[in-house]
N, C-alpha and C positions, 0 to 999 in steps of 0.2 A: 162711399165718400169719393168724391171727384178728386183729381190731381189738381184742379184749380183752387181748391179749397184748402188742401193741406199739400205743401210743397216739400219734397224731400230734399232741401238744401239747409245747410248750415246757416245760422245767422251771422251777420257781418262780424268779422274778427274784432273790429274796434268798437263793438256794441257795448261790452262790459266796461270799457274805459271811459265811455261817455255816461254810463249809468252810475259809475263808481261814487260820485260825491253825493248822489240822491240816496243811494242804498246805504251809504255810511249813516245817514241821518235817520232813514226810514226802518232798516231792519232791526236795530236794537230796540225799537218802540213796539214790535210785534210781541204778542203773548207767546208765541212759539219759539221765539229767539233765546237760546240756551245760554248765551254769553254775557248776560246783563251783568253792568259793573264794571266792564272792561272795554275800552275802546276798540272799534274795529280799524285796523291799520291798513287794510287792503284786502282785495279778492283775487283769487285766481278762478279761471273757468275751467270746469270739469267737462261740461257738454252745453251747446246751445243749438237749438232747432227752431226754425221757423214754421209755425203752424198756420197763421194767416199772414198773407203777404203785407209787409210793413209800407208799401207804397199805396195800399187801398185805404178806404175810410176808417177801417179797423184793422189793426195789426195785432199779431199774438206771437210771442217769443216764449218758448220753454227753456228755462235756464237751469242749470246745475252748478252752483257756485261755492266756492270754500271761502269761508270769512276768515281772516287772520287777525288774531288777538294776542296780546301779551300772554305768555304761559303761565299760569298759576298752577303750581304742582298739585295742591290738594283739591283743585276743581277740575283737572284734565284727566283724561284716560289716554294711556299710550296708545289706544286703538284711533284716537282722533286727535291728530296734532292740529287740526283746524276743522271745525264742524262744516258740513256740505249741507246746504240748503236747496230746495226744490222751489224755484219761483216761475210764476206764470205772469209775464209781464204784458198787459194790454197797452196799446198805442192808439191814441186819438189826436185830432187836431185841437180839441177842447172836451173837456169833460162835462157832460150833463150834470145838473144839480144831484140827481139820484146816485151818481157815482163819487160825489164828493169825499165820502169817507175812505175811499180807496186810493185816492190821490197818493202817488209816490213822489212826483214833482215834475218839473218842465225841463226838458234837455236843452242845453245850452249849445252842444257841439256833436259832432259825429253824424252817423246815419240818421238818427232820429231828432236831429236839431229843429227847435221850434215846436215840438210836439209834446204832448202830455203823456205820461207813462202812469200805469196804475196797476193794482192788484187785480188781475182779470178774472179771478173767480167771483167778484162782486157783480160781474156783468153777464147777462143770459147768453149773448152769442158765443163767447169763449167757452162757457160751460157746456153749451149745446156740442161744441166742437169735440170736447173731451167724450161726451157720451156717445156721439155718432162714430167716433174712433173706436170705441169699446164695442159698439154693436156691429160694426163691419170688420173688426179685427185688424185694424190698420197697422201697417209698418211705416213709421216716419223717421228716416235717419236711423239712429239708435234706439229709437222709441219703439216699443212693442205693446199694442193693446190687445188684450185677450178676452174671451167671454166664454162662459159655460154654455154650450149649445142647448142644454137641457132647460135653461131659462131665457125666456124671450126678452129682448130689451126693444120696447116699441119707440117709434119716434113720436115726436110731438110732446114729450114730457117737460114741462115748464120747470126750470131749474131755479132754486133759490139758495142763497149762502146761509148757513147757520151762524148766527152771530154770538152765540154764547162762547165764552171764553175756553179755548182748548189748546192742547199742545200740538195740534195739527189742524187742518181746515176740512170742513164737511159741507158739501153741496146735496140738497135733497132735490130729486127729480119727480115732480108730479106726486109726490106721496107714495111713490112706488120703489124708487131705489134711493139710496144714500152713498155718495162717493166719498170716501175718505182720502183725502190727499195729503200725503206725509210730507212734513216740512223739513225736519232734520233727517237726513237719510244716510244710511251705510251700505256698502256693497254686501251681498250676501243673502242667504235665506232668512227672510223677515218673518218672525212668528205671527205677525198680524194677518198674513195670508196663509202661512204654513198650517197653523193650528185650526183655523175655521175649515180649511180644505180637508184636513184630515178628520175633523169631527163629521163634516158632510159625508164623507165615505162611510162612517159609521151610522150615518142616519140619525145622529143626535139632533134633537130638535131644539135644543136650548141655546144654539148659536146660529144666527142667520148665515145660510151658505152662501159664499162669494159667488156673484154672477159675473163678474169681470175684474180684470186688475191690469195695471199699468206698470210696465217694466223697461227699465233702461239697460241696454246691452252695451257695455263699454269695456274695452282693453281685456276681453275674456271673462268679465264678471258681470252679474246681473244685480241691479239695484231695483228693489220693489219701490214703485212711486206712489201707488194708490190702490184702495180696494173698493169695488163696487158691491153692495149687498143689499137685499130687500130691506125696504124702509117698513119698521114696525108702526104703522099709523095709530095715533091716538095713544102711544105708550108713554108712561110715566117714568121718568128718571128715577131710580132708587133713592138717591139723595133728596130730591125734591119731594117725593112721596113721603118719605120718612119725616122730613121737617113739617109737611102739611099735617101729617097725623099728630105730631108733638104739638103743634099749635092748637089743634084742636082738643088736645088732651085725649086723643085715641090711643087704644092699645095697638101695638105693632107686632106683637108675638106671632100672630098667624102668618104674617107675611115674612118674618124672619125665617119662621120654620119653613115655609115653601121655598124661600131663597136658598136655604141650607140643603134642600132636596135637590134644587136645581144645579148648586155648585157640585154636590157629590155626583149627580149624573154626568156632568162635564168631565170631571175627573176619572170616573169609571170608563167613559168613552175614549179619553186621552190615553189611558193605561192599556186599553185594548189596541188602539191605532198606532201607537208609537212605543218604542222600547222603554222598558223600565230597568232600573239598576238597584243592586243592594248596597247599602251603605254600611260597611263595617267601620272599624277603627281608622284604617287607613284613608278611607274616603270621607269619613266625617271629620277628621283633624283639620282639613283645609276650610271647611265651612266654618267650624268653630273658631278657628283662628282668624278667619275673616270677620265674624261677629265681634271678637275681643278687640280686634284692630279698629274697627269702626267705632267701638265704644271708647277707645283711647283717644282717637282723633276728636270725637265729640265732646269729650270732657274739656279738651283744650280749647275748642271752638266755643262751647256754651258753659261758662263757669257755674251756672246754675245746676249743672249735673254733678259737680263735684262731690257733694255730701253723699249722693247716692251711688256713687261708682263702685265701692266695694260690695254693696249689696246686688247690684246689676251684674258684677262679674260672676257671682255665685250662680246665675242663670246659665252662664256658659260653662262653667267648671262642673256643674252638676250633669250637664248633657255630655261633657268629655268623660266623666267617671262611668257613666252608663256605657260608653263606646268602649273605654278601657276594660270594663267587665265582659266585654263580648256581645253586648247588644246590638242588634242591626236593625235597620229601618229601610223601607222601599222609597226609592225616589222615582219620579216620573215627570213628564212635561206638566207644566201647571200655567195659569193664567199669568202670574207673576207680578200684577199690579191690581188686585182685586180690592174694590171698595164699592160703596153703594152707588157712586156715579158711574160704575162701569156696568150697571144692571139695569134693565128695562122690564116693566111689567105691562102687558099688553092689556087691553080692556077686557079681555076674557079671564085675566088673572094669571096668565102664564108668564113666568119670569125667563128672561134672556140674558146671556152674558155677553158683552161685547168688548172690543179694543184689546186684543190680545198682544199688543205691541210689547208689553212689559214696561218696566221703568226705562224710559229713553235715555237717562243719563248713564246707564250701565252699558259696557261693551255688549255687542251683539253675541258674542260666544257665550258670555255669562248668561245673558237672557234666555238662551236656548239650552242651557244646561238642565238635566233632571234635577228635581228638587223634592223634598218631602211635600206631600199635598197639604199638609199642615200650614205651609208658608201662605198660601191663599186665605186659609181659614183665619190665620192670625190677622191678615190685612183686614178682612171683614169685621172681626171683632174690634180692631182698632176704629173702624169706620163709625160702628154704632156708638162708641165712646164721643166721637166727633160730632155726631149729630145730636146726642143728648146736650152737650155742651153749646151747642148752637141754638138751642131752642130759646125762644122768646120769653117763655116762662119756665121756672124750675121744674124738672122732671125726675126727681130722685128715683133711682132704680130702673129707669127706663132702659138704659143700655144693657144692664145686667140681665134683665128679663128677655131682652133680644138675643143676648149672646148665647143664653141658655137654650132658648127656642131654636136658633140657628143650628147650634150643635146637635140638638135633638133631630132636627130636620135632616141634617147630614147622615148620622147615624141611621137613619131609616132607610137610606139608599145604599150607602156604603158599608154598612154592616159593622162599623167600628165608630164610636164616639170620640172625636179628636180630644176630649177631656180625660180618656182614660190613658193618654200619655202626656201626663201634666209637665214633665220636665221638658219634653220637646216642644211643646205649645208654649210654655214660658220663654224659652229661649228665642223662638221666631217673634213672639209678641214683643219681646223687650228689644230685639234688633229693630223691629219696625219702629217702636216707640223712639228709640234713640235717633233713629234717621228722621223722624217727625220733629224732634228738638232742634236738631241742626237746622232743618228747613224753616221752620217757624222763626227762629233766633235771626236768620238771615233775611227772610223775606216778609214775615207777618209776626212782629214781635208780640203784638197784642194776643196772638193765639199761642204763645208759648205755654201759658197755664194748662191747656189741654193736654198735651203729651206729658207736662210734668206730673199731672195727677195720675196718670198711670205709671210713671216712672216710680213715684213714691209707693204705689202698690206693689209693682214688680219687684222692686228692692227689698222688700220686707222678707224676713228670714223664712217665713213659712209660706211665701207667695205661691209656690206650685201646690202645696198640700191644701190650703185653704181656699184658693181661688178657682182651681181647675178641677179638683177632686169631684 
């Protein structure tokens, strides 16, 4: 990549000030903006780099900006006093109609006065700049673009932005690669790059091996900005596939069993690649206390949980009793946010797991902590419930059949069925259902009955014995 295309100079210092009023309106409307419901009071600049010169027909600025909002204790983590977002700002004299959905606004003052600014990922040329930077392993100011030399990144791959709602942004290049551009970022080792790289070293075929990655090196810290992976052409999203089979009245048990095998293969490879730990009483207690505290907060936030709270607490006290009796468990690195939407099935029937970022709302250190592998299993079991309740026609027993098939497939690879530890599985599924109830009450009240149906089951006195045995 020539120096005329990418200039290693910072963007003008007054750039953010000129964009401020536009970003205050535009940023909260984005699907990946985490601070919805609270006004943006200002921005501070973390880093800015000019990737295409603004005085040309097309300009491109890479910005890392911190959005300042009123602090609400229940929603904020001490790790993030203000969320940092990655923005790729395109600059044009006027936007062609095809880029109308990308418009941020028209700048009134500053270095871009009189020009239109927009989300550059909608535009082919800025996306091509990112891919070429990865191909050539460019260094641009504090930005570093890397790629695995064992994977060729060809030129001439036509980019297109995926428009499905996501917590990040993804660009597909010629059905060969997909670039996931992280939007809300934090410094440190991001599991969305760390875990796929570790799995690639283990030769695990269930996760596409990273072909390249974008990093910002700032003040002695690295911030992972994006990951380029092979695109699984013709793959079906697990959620969409499940709903499609439900609509046709087709059985999904065989797919659920295959997905259980794929999950176990990933867990087995992660346990080989990265350290595991033994969880005894002292290490289990903080995990159980965290589950209990989340339940107490949820009961205050969602009054519908109140009648079930005593029964739900027993899911955690039963686990604490086992730890007090000397029971131990193995913890390892896990996916952290596993559900049907994080799985792809190729046309050949091969299942892959994607998006290892974990729950973005949680601190990075927590997302990287070893956990019992059953945490991922619980997430997938909850996903089957969601799919059944999303069906256009009633499908009684569908989720239960899938849950059983998934656990059976998992056991075929892992050598142990998650249902043989019903107390642990119930605790993690309860924790997940409580989280879902809070999320739905805040964001999608019409969906609250979905987790509440699980809450009623999990709060039953014999929940562990009758449902998981």
